[in-house]
C-alpha positions as CSV (number, residue, x, y, z in Angstrom):
1,M,-10.2,-150.3,190.9
2,T,-13.5,-150.1,188.4
3,R,-15.9,-153.6,188.3
4,A,-14.6,-153.6,184.4
5,T,-10.6,-153.5,185.0
6,F,-11.8,-156.2,187.7
7,L,-13.6,-158.2,185.1
8,Y,-10.3,-157.8,182.5
9,L,-8.1,-159.2,185.0
10,L,-9.9,-161.9,185.8
11,L,-10.8,-163.3,182.5
12,P,-7.8,-164.9,181.8
13,F,-8.2,-166.9,184.5
14,L,-11.9,-167.6,183.8
15,C,-11.0,-168.6,180.5
16,Q,-7.9,-171.0,181.6
17,H,-10.8,-172.7,183.8
18,S,-13.9,-172.3,181.6
19,D,-15.1,-175.9,182.1
20,F,-15.6,-175.4,186.0
21,F,-17.2,-172.1,185.6
22,G,-19.4,-173.0,182.7
23,A,-19.5,-172.5,179.1
24,G,-21.1,-168.9,178.7
25,L,-17.6,-167.4,177.8
26,P,-17.4,-166.5,174.2
27,G,-14.6,-167.9,172.4
28,S,-13.7,-164.6,171.2
29,M,-13.5,-163.1,174.5
30,C,-11.1,-165.7,176.0
31,A,-9.1,-165.3,172.8
32,Y,-9.0,-161.5,173.3
33,S,-8.0,-162.1,176.8
34,Q,-4.8,-164.0,175.5
35,G,-3.9,-161.4,172.7
36,W,-4.6,-163.6,169.9
37,L,-6.7,-166.2,168.2
38,E,-5.6,-169.1,165.8
39,I,-7.6,-169.6,162.8
40,T,-5.6,-172.5,161.6
41,P,-7.0,-175.3,159.5
42,P,-5.5,-179.0,160.8
43,E,-4.8,-179.5,157.2
44,L,-2.1,-176.3,157.3
45,S,0.7,-177.2,159.7
46,Q,3.6,-176.0,157.4
47,I,3.3,-172.7,156.0
48,E,6.1,-171.5,153.5
49,S,4.3,-168.6,151.6
50,F,1.5,-166.2,152.1
51,Q,0.2,-163.4,149.8
52,K,-2.7,-160.8,150.2
53,F,-5.1,-158.6,148.0
54,D,-7.6,-156.1,149.3
55,S,-11.4,-157.0,147.8
56,E,-13.8,-154.8,147.6
57,R,-16.2,-157.8,147.4
58,N,-14.4,-159.5,150.4
59,G,-12.6,-156.9,152.5
60,Y,-9.4,-158.8,152.0
61,E,-7.8,-162.1,150.3
62,I,-5.5,-163.5,152.0
63,Y,-3.4,-166.9,150.6
64,A,-1.5,-169.2,152.9
65,W,0.2,-172.2,151.1
66,G,3.0,-175.2,152.3
67,M,4.2,-178.4,150.5
68,D,1.1,-180.3,151.5
69,A,-2.2,-177.9,151.5
70,G,-3.0,-174.2,151.1
71,F,-6.1,-172.0,152.0
72,R,-7.7,-168.9,151.3
73,F,-8.8,-166.6,154.2
74,S,-11.2,-163.7,153.9
75,A,-13.7,-161.6,156.3
76,T,-16.5,-162.6,154.9
77,F,-16.2,-166.9,154.6
78,A,-14.6,-169.8,156.2
79,P,-11.5,-170.6,155.1
80,T,-11.3,-172.9,151.9
81,A,-8.7,-175.1,150.7
82,F,-6.9,-175.0,147.3
83,A,-3.9,-177.0,145.5
84,S,-0.4,-176.0,146.7
85,V,1.1,-179.4,145.0
86,T,-0.2,-180.8,142.1
87,G,1.2,-182.7,139.1
88,E,1.6,-182.2,134.9
89,I,3.3,-183.8,132.0
90,C,6.2,-181.8,131.2
91,D,7.7,-182.5,127.7
92,Y,11.3,-183.4,129.6
93,D,14.2,-184.9,127.3
94,P,14.2,-187.5,126.7
95,F,11.5,-188.7,128.1
96,P,7.8,-187.2,128.5
97,R,7.5,-186.9,132.6
98,Y,4.6,-186.6,135.3
99,T,6.1,-184.1,137.4
100,P,4.8,-182.6,141.2
101,L,4.6,-179.0,140.2
102,F,4.8,-176.2,143.4
103,L,2.7,-172.9,143.7
104,G,4.9,-170.3,143.5
105,S,3.2,-167.1,143.3
106,V,-0.4,-165.6,143.3
107,A,-1.6,-162.5,140.8
108,K,-4.7,-160.5,141.2
109,V,-6.2,-159.5,137.7
110,S,-9.3,-157.8,139.1
111,D,-11.9,-157.8,141.7
112,D,-15.1,-157.4,139.3
113,P,-15.3,-160.4,138.0
114,P,-12.8,-161.6,140.7
115,A,-10.1,-163.7,139.0
116,V,-6.3,-164.1,139.6
117,L,-3.4,-165.9,138.0
118,S,-1.5,-168.7,140.0
119,I,2.0,-169.9,138.5
120,Y,3.3,-173.8,139.4
121,S,6.6,-174.8,138.8
122,S,8.5,-178.0,138.6
123,V,11.8,-178.9,138.7
124,P,12.5,-180.8,135.2
125,G,12.2,-177.2,133.6
126,C,8.5,-176.1,133.3
127,F,6.3,-173.9,134.7
128,F,2.3,-172.8,133.7
129,V,0.5,-170.1,134.6
130,V,-3.1,-170.9,135.6
131,P,-6.3,-168.5,135.7
132,H,-8.6,-169.0,138.2
133,A,-12.0,-167.7,138.7
134,D,-14.0,-166.5,142.2
135,L,-10.3,-165.6,143.6
136,F,-10.1,-169.4,144.5
137,L,-7.4,-171.6,143.4
138,D,-9.7,-175.1,143.3
139,S,-7.9,-176.8,141.2
140,I,-5.7,-177.1,137.7
141,A,-7.9,-175.3,135.0
142,S,-7.6,-175.5,131.3
143,P,-6.9,-174.0,129.5
144,L,-2.9,-173.8,130.7
145,T,-0.2,-171.6,129.7
146,R,2.5,-174.0,129.6
147,I,6.3,-172.9,129.1
148,N,9.1,-175.8,128.6
149,I,12.6,-174.7,129.8
150,F,15.7,-177.4,129.6
151,D,18.8,-175.3,128.1
152,L,19.0,-173.7,132.1
153,L,20.6,-175.8,134.6
154,D,19.6,-173.8,137.2
155,Y,16.1,-173.6,139.1
156,C,14.5,-171.0,140.5
157,P,11.0,-170.6,142.2
158,A,8.9,-169.2,139.4
159,V,7.2,-166.4,140.6
160,V,4.4,-164.1,139.0
161,A,3.2,-160.5,138.5
162,V,0.3,-158.2,137.3
163,K,0.8,-154.9,136.3
164,P,-2.4,-153.4,139.1
165,H,-3.2,-150.9,136.5
166,L,-3.1,-152.8,133.5
167,P,-4.2,-156.3,134.3
168,T,-3.7,-158.0,130.8
169,S,-0.1,-157.0,131.1
170,T,1.8,-160.3,133.0
171,Y,5.1,-160.8,133.9
172,V,6.7,-164.2,135.1
173,H,10.1,-165.0,136.3
174,A,11.8,-168.6,136.1
175,W,15.2,-170.0,135.8
176,D,16.5,-167.1,135.2
177,S,14.4,-165.2,132.9
178,L,12.0,-162.5,132.4
179,Y,8.4,-163.7,130.2
180,H,5.9,-161.4,129.5
181,S,2.0,-161.5,127.9
182,N,0.2,-159.1,126.7
183,D,-3.3,-161.1,126.8
184,G,-3.7,-161.9,130.5
185,G,-1.4,-165.1,130.4
186,I,-2.3,-166.6,127.8
187,S,0.7,-166.4,125.5
188,F,4.0,-165.4,126.5
189,Q,7.2,-164.3,125.2
190,G,11.3,-164.2,126.3
191,L,11.9,-160.0,127.7
192,S,15.1,-160.1,129.3
193,R,17.5,-161.3,132.0
194,I,18.0,-159.5,135.5
195,C,21.4,-160.4,135.1
196,N,23.6,-158.4,132.2
197,S,26.1,-161.4,132.3
198,S,25.0,-164.8,131.0
199,T,27.9,-166.4,133.2
200,V,25.7,-165.5,136.2
201,S,21.9,-165.7,137.4
202,A,18.9,-164.3,139.7
203,C,16.6,-166.0,141.5
204,P,14.2,-163.9,143.1
205,D,11.5,-164.6,145.6
206,F,8.6,-162.2,144.5
207,L,8.5,-159.4,141.4
208,V,6.2,-156.5,141.7
209,F,5.5,-153.5,140.0
210,H,4.2,-150.2,141.1
211,P,0.7,-149.4,141.3
212,Q,0.9,-145.5,140.2
213,I,4.2,-145.0,138.6
214,D,4.4,-146.9,134.9
215,G,7.1,-148.6,134.6
216,L,8.4,-149.0,137.8
217,G,8.9,-152.8,139.5
218,F,11.2,-154.6,141.9
219,A,12.5,-158.0,141.7
220,G,14.0,-159.4,145.2
221,G,14.4,-162.1,148.0
222,T,16.8,-164.0,149.8
223,T,19.2,-164.9,147.7
224,R,22.1,-163.1,145.8
225,S,21.4,-162.6,142.2
226,C,24.2,-161.5,139.4
227,E,26.8,-161.8,142.3
228,S,25.8,-158.2,143.4
229,S,22.9,-157.5,145.2
230,Y,19.2,-159.0,146.6
231,L,16.8,-156.5,145.4
232,F,16.8,-155.1,141.6
233,R,14.9,-152.3,139.9
234,T,13.5,-151.4,136.6
235,V,11.9,-148.6,135.1
236,D,11.1,-149.5,131.8
237,N,8.8,-152.1,132.5
238,G,11.4,-155.0,133.0
239,L,14.0,-154.0,130.0
240,T,16.4,-153.5,132.1
241,W,17.2,-153.8,135.4
242,I,20.2,-152.4,138.3
243,P,20.9,-153.5,141.9
244,V,20.1,-151.7,144.7
245,L,20.3,-153.2,147.8
246,D,22.5,-155.7,148.5
247,V,20.8,-157.4,151.8
248,P,18.4,-160.9,151.9
249,V,14.8,-159.2,151.0
250,R,11.7,-160.5,151.9
251,S,8.8,-158.3,151.1
252,L,7.9,-154.8,149.7
253,L,5.7,-152.7,150.7
254,F,4.0,-149.2,148.4
255,D,3.1,-146.2,150.7
256,R,-0.4,-145.7,149.1
257,F,-0.5,-141.7,150.0
258,F,3.3,-140.6,148.4
259,P,4.0,-143.1,145.2
260,E,8.2,-142.7,145.7
261,T,7.9,-143.6,149.5
262,M,8.2,-147.8,149.8
263,Y,9.9,-150.4,152.6
264,V,11.6,-153.5,152.4
265,A,11.6,-156.0,155.2
266,S,15.2,-157.9,155.5
267,D,17.3,-160.1,157.2
268,S,19.2,-156.9,158.2
269,G,16.3,-154.8,159.1
270,V,13.3,-152.5,158.0
271,F,14.4,-150.1,155.0
272,R,12.9,-147.0,153.5
273,S,13.2,-145.1,150.2
274,V,11.8,-141.6,149.0
275,D,12.7,-141.4,145.9
276,S,11.2,-144.4,144.1
277,G,13.6,-147.4,145.3
278,Q,16.9,-145.9,144.3
279,I,18.3,-145.3,147.8
280,W,17.5,-147.4,150.7
281,L,17.9,-146.4,154.4
282,S,17.9,-148.6,157.9
283,I,14.8,-147.2,159.7
284,K,15.0,-150.8,162.2
285,Q,17.3,-152.7,162.9
286,G,16.8,-157.0,163.4
287,G,15.7,-160.0,161.2
288,F,12.0,-159.5,160.0
289,C,10.0,-161.1,157.0
290,S,6.8,-158.9,156.4
291,I,6.1,-154.9,156.4
292,E,2.6,-153.5,156.3
293,A,0.9,-150.0,156.6
294,E,-2.1,-148.6,158.7
295,V,-4.8,-147.7,155.5
296,S,-6.2,-144.4,156.8
297,D,-2.7,-143.3,158.4
298,V,0.3,-142.8,156.6
299,N,2.8,-142.8,159.7
300,T,1.6,-146.6,160.9
301,L,4.1,-149.3,160.4
302,Y,3.8,-152.5,161.3
303,A,6.7,-154.9,161.1
304,G,6.9,-158.9,161.1
305,S,10.0,-160.7,162.8
306,L,12.5,-163.7,162.4
307,S,11.5,-164.5,165.4
308,G,8.1,-164.0,166.1
309,E,7.3,-160.4,166.9
310,I,5.1,-157.7,165.6
311,W,6.5,-154.2,166.2
312,K,4.7,-151.0,165.6
313,S,5.8,-147.8,164.9
314,S,3.5,-144.4,164.7
315,N,6.0,-142.0,163.0
316,A,6.6,-143.7,159.9
317,G,10.0,-145.9,161.1
318,G,11.0,-143.3,163.7
319,Q,10.9,-145.4,166.9
320,W,9.3,-148.9,167.3
321,T,7.5,-150.4,170.2
322,I,5.8,-154.2,170.5
323,F,2.9,-154.8,169.1
324,N,2.3,-158.6,170.2
325,N,5.1,-161.1,171.0
326,S,2.8,-163.9,172.6
327,F,1.5,-165.7,169.5
328,T,4.4,-167.6,168.1
329,N,8.3,-168.2,167.8
330,E,8.0,-168.7,164.3
331,P,9.2,-166.5,161.4
332,V,6.2,-163.8,160.6
333,I,5.6,-164.5,157.1
334,G,2.6,-161.9,156.3
335,L,0.8,-159.3,158.1
336,H,-2.6,-157.5,157.4
337,K,-4.7,-154.9,158.9
338,I,-7.7,-155.2,159.2
339,V,-9.3,-151.4,159.0
340,T,-11.1,-149.6,161.5
341,T,-9.7,-152.5,164.0
342,D,-7.0,-152.8,166.3
343,T,-6.6,-156.7,164.9
344,I,-4.0,-158.0,162.4
345,I,-3.9,-161.0,160.4
346,A,-0.5,-162.6,160.9
347,C,0.8,-165.4,159.2
348,A,3.7,-167.0,160.7
349,T,5.4,-170.6,159.4
350,D,3.4,-172.7,162.5
351,G,-0.2,-170.9,161.5
352,V,-2.6,-168.1,160.7
353,F,-3.2,-166.0,164.0
354,K,-5.9,-162.9,164.7
355,V,-3.4,-160.9,167.1
356,Y,-5.1,-158.0,168.9
357,G,-3.3,-154.7,169.4
358,S,-4.5,-153.7,172.8
359,F,-3.7,-156.6,174.5
360,V,-0.3,-155.1,176.7
361,V,2.8,-157.5,176.0
362,T,5.6,-157.5,178.5
363,V,8.7,-158.0,176.5
364,N,10.6,-160.8,178.3
365,E,14.4,-159.5,178.8
366,E,15.6,-163.4,179.7
367,P,16.3,-165.7,176.8
368,F,13.2,-167.6,176.0
369,I,13.8,-171.2,177.0
370,S,11.5,-174.4,176.0
371,T,9.8,-176.8,178.3
372,E,10.6,-179.7,175.6
373,V,12.9,-179.9,172.6
374,Q,11.7,-178.8,169.6
375,I,12.7,-179.2,166.1
376,H,10.8,-176.3,164.0
377,Q,10.8,-176.3,160.5
378,N,13.7,-174.7,158.3
379,Y,13.7,-171.5,156.9
380,P,13.0,-170.8,153.6
381,N,11.6,-173.8,152.8
382,P,12.1,-174.6,149.6
383,F,15.4,-172.6,149.4
384,N,18.3,-172.3,147.1
385,P,21.4,-172.6,148.1
386,S,21.2,-171.8,151.8
387,T,18.2,-171.7,154.6
388,T,18.2,-171.6,158.3
389,I,17.3,-174.5,161.0
390,R,16.4,-173.6,164.3
391,F,15.7,-175.9,167.3
392,S,15.4,-175.6,171.5
393,I,16.1,-177.4,174.5
394,P,15.2,-177.5,177.8
395,G,18.0,-177.9,179.4
396,S,22.1,-178.0,178.4
397,A,22.6,-181.5,176.3
398,E,24.8,-183.2,173.5
399,V,22.8,-182.0,170.5
400,S,23.6,-183.9,167.0
401,L,21.9,-182.1,163.8
402,K,22.7,-184.0,160.6
403,I,21.4,-183.9,157.3
404,F,20.2,-186.7,154.8
405,N,19.3,-187.0,151.4
406,L,16.3,-189.1,150.3
407,L,18.6,-192.7,150.2
408,G,19.2,-192.4,153.7
409,E,22.8,-190.9,153.1
410,E,24.2,-188.5,155.5
411,V,25.6,-185.4,153.8
412,T,26.8,-183.1,156.0
413,T,26.8,-182.4,160.0
414,L,25.4,-179.5,161.0
415,A,26.1,-179.7,164.9
416,S,27.5,-182.3,167.0
417,G,28.5,-181.5,170.9
418,H,27.3,-179.4,174.3
419,R,24.6,-177.3,173.4
420,E,23.4,-175.2,176.2
421,A,19.6,-174.1,177.7
422,G,17.7,-172.2,174.8
423,T,16.8,-171.6,171.1
424,H,19.8,-172.3,168.8
425,S,20.3,-171.0,164.5
426,I,21.7,-173.1,162.6
427,Q,22.4,-172.4,158.5
428,W,22.6,-174.8,156.1
429,D,24.3,-173.8,152.7
430,A,23.7,-176.5,150.2
431,T,26.0,-175.2,147.3
432,G,27.4,-178.0,145.1
433,Q,24.4,-180.1,146.3
434,P,21.8,-181.2,143.8
435,S,18.1,-180.3,144.1
436,G,16.0,-182.6,145.3
437,V,13.9,-183.6,148.8
438,Y,16.5,-183.8,152.3
439,F,15.7,-184.3,155.7
440,Y,17.4,-183.2,158.6
441,R,17.5,-184.8,162.0
442,L,17.7,-183.9,165.3
443,S,19.1,-186.1,168.5
444,T,19.3,-185.5,171.8
445,N,20.0,-188.2,174.9
446,D,16.4,-188.5,174.9
447,F,15.2,-186.9,172.0
448,V,15.1,-187.8,167.7
449,Q,12.9,-186.1,165.1
450,T,13.1,-185.2,161.4
451,R,12.0,-183.0,159.1
452,K,11.9,-182.5,155.1
453,L,13.3,-179.6,153.5
454,V,13.6,-178.8,149.3
455,L,16.3,-177.3,147.7
456,L,15.4,-176.0,144.4
457,R,18.2,-174.8,141.9
């Protein structure tokens, strides 16, 4: 055994007992020995959304936010806080109402000068498109572009997209309608509806346009839209849409080298299209939230799973191996591969991590058994109309999982009775329930914990 090999094998022990051996070990060295380093600010306790942009100035810009806080991450500066929830007056009939606005998505406008657009939306029926300079969502700026809508009953989180080759062309989908701006988000006009029929609705979680093929765009999410599909395609800049994939889709990735090739991460696996998104074929089974590719290698892909793993393929999805499964048990909702390194910035619902690929991870064939009772944050959150709640118990126990409204009234019982040790997932379909804040409570013989979830219609 070489000296280097011996020291590498000894490193985890030295890091675990660094208080005894002294403070001479660099923190990065100890992080590398366990395969990951958590970089989550303490204020960011629950993460629900993730977006990233390449940046010539900063290498990359990553935005992660939840109901209570949001942070921007970059290679060149420390995590910076921004407003993920704010409040504004929404002209709500019959009375103006000061209402909370939730950040829906962020779109990059330019790298020089640096600028982004963000979109905040509210339950009563208005959304605000907000310009920000220096790629920093420091506060609600002025002037605001505000659109009020009151004739639609359904609520969906508003999402924004900017055409990569024409940054003044901005699209917003909100409340079942698509809006377009030719002046960078200063003014909007109604453009179309994803659904052809007025009796059914669409509620996408993301809206993207192709960086090279003009007119090609996609809208998708985890809510089945138009009673026909989860992913829709347009070839005429959003004027008309057709359904192309009927599985819950969480993210979409365009191939940098071959414009007609693209990938999606979905609850049913990773899918690939080689004909500009018309036909999709499965290349990896399982539940996945995020998909990323190596910048310099067309064949290397990474996929973040619903159960906290990162998988890697070196042949464009032909075979897959574990890249890392040691840093979380929560859904990995975002990935960014750092160029010329083996490091990935991974965003899970419980934190943001630097994940190192050369760390050898052993896949445990036995089911994961928690050492304590845990109730995980539901995902997605906010949701419409269904969400998944996960909990873990170290031993068999009598379990009760119930939903309550803001008045403390019981809405439904999701689980009641005996459960074996391990991690359990239960879906709540809130069809028929009004929009608003709810609570779910897990009770066992000696444990009770409550968490908040938000239904947005």
